[in-house]
N, C-alpha and C positions, 0 to 999 in steps of 0.2 A: 919521517917523509914531514913537509912544510905543511900547516892546516890552510884550507883555502882561504884564502882573502877575498875571490873576485871571481864572481862567474859570470862568463859573456854567454848569451844564448843567441844561436840563430833565430829568425822569424818564421820567413815562408815554409811551413810543415812541419816547423818546431813549435811556434807559440800558438798555431793555430793548424786545424787539420785542413789539406788542401782539397780534399773531397766538398769539404763544404763549403771553400771559395765557390767551386767549380759549378755547384747549385746554386749559390746566391748570384753569380754571374747570369747565367741560365734565366732564373727569374726575374733580373734586372733587363733581360735581352728582350723576352717576352711582353713584360712593360712598355719598353722604348717601340716593340713591333705593335702594340695594341694601339697606341697614341700615333701610328703610321711612319715611325721613324726605323723600320726592318732593314731598310737596306744600307742606312750610315750606321747603324749600331752594328750591324752584321761586319760592315768594313772596318770598322774600328777593332773589334774583338779578334779579326782576322790580322789585322796589323800586329795587335798583342801576341798572337799565337806564333806569327811567325819569328819575331824577336824571341821569345823565350826557345823556340824552337833553334834558330841559329844558336842563340847563345849555348844551349845543352851541347850542340854538337863540338863547341869548340872548348868544351870546359878544361882542357889539357892547357890552353894557352892562358896563363894566369894574370898578363900584363894587360890592362886595359889599353886597348890601340886601335887605331881606325880598321884593322881586318875584323874585329869580332863585330863591330856595328855597321861594317862596310856598306851596304845597301840601304841602311835604316837611318832615318832624321831622329838620332837618339832624343833632342829636346821634344820633338813630337810625340815620342813613343813615351816619355817621362809623363807628358801631359795627360795622356790617353790612360795611362798606368795611374795616376791619381784621379782622374775622372772616375775610373769603373771600380778600381779596388778600394777606394776611401770609401764609397758606398755600400759596397759587398759586405765589407769587413767588419762595418757597424753590426751585422746582425749575427757574427759569428763570435765565439768563446774559446779560450783555450781547454783543453779536457781538465777532467779535473785533478789527474796524476799531475799535470803542469802548474797546477794553482795552486795546488799541495806544497810544491815546490818552491814558487813564487815567495808564497807565504812564509814557508819555513826559512828560506835564506834571510829574507827580510826581518824578521821575527829574530834573527841569531845575528842581526847586524852586517850579515855578507853582504857586499855590494854586487849589484847588477849592473849588466849594460847587455844593450842590442848589438850583434855583429852580422850585420846583413851584407850581402854581395852588392845590393842597389840600395836606394834611398829608402829608407824606414820608418821615417818619424811621423808621419801621416798614417801608416799600418797600424804603428803602437798607438797612437791616438783614438783611431776608429775603433779598435780592440779595448780600449779604456783601462790600456795598462800603464800610461806613464808614471804613477806613481811607484812602481817597482824599479824602475830605472834612473840611474845618474847620470848617464850619457850614452846616446844612440850614435852606433861608428857604420858609417857606409865604408866599404872594401873600394866600391868604384870612385870615391871621392880620395882614397888614399892611391888610387892608380894599380892596384894591384889585387887581383880576385883572389878567393878562396880556390883552391888549396895554398895558395902561397900563404908561406910563415909570416910574411909581413906584417900582414892586419894585427895579427895576434901578438906579435913582438911590439909593434905601436902602443897596443893598449896596454900590456905589461911595463914600456917605459913611462907611459903617461899616468898611469895609476900607482907607479911607484913599488910592483910588485916582481918577485922570482916566479919564473914560469912555474915551478914546482906548486905554489899558490894560485893558479890559474886553474879553472875547470871550464870548459867549453861545452855546451849541451846542444846538439844539433841533430838532424835528421839524414844526413848524407856520410857515408864511411869514405865516399872517394873527394869530397871538397872540405867538408867540417873535421872530420876525423885525422884524414892526412894531413892539412893544414897545423891543426891543433898537434900533434904530435911533431910535426917538424919542428914546432917552434917550443917543443918541449913542455907543452902543457899537458894537463889529463883531459880526456876525451869522455863523453857518455852519450849515447844515442837515446834520443828523447824517448823510443818505444820501449825502452828499459827502466824507464822510471818508475813504474809501478816495483820493480824488483830492488830499489833503494840505490843509495849511491855511496 
């Protein structure tokens, strides 16, 4: 077996716990409501929820196309994601198991990147994790979403590694796991990190 030379990390639900995000968003909403902006804040959060629910229902369609974002103004949603998530994520940190692995790979000279379905640079910045990653990849910008193997293959070609030298860590078997295996690389569920790699 080839030694692992590169680790790609999913972001949402992997580098931070999603429950923590929901709690932080609720606190931000309450803060906005106390300032008299409950209606507008509620509408914005509803738009975000609507997008993510619609996206989740269409996860089988890996190609980025108008059907996925049919009745949504994607740039407007991206602006809302940046507005709310960049604030909420500032108060979150990865679990100790994730931090241990990030430090382990970093200390052993194993390159690390982020592979997220959507824009992730501002999220990595908010989480203060930039020093760990040499590149942040967005599947949406590649026009193929996980579980398509294409984003994984693009990463492998860009970084000059074999599929067998690539480990992907994520939180969803149906997207992260399937996509990684279809691209010929190793997959590990973030919830199993305590059991070692």
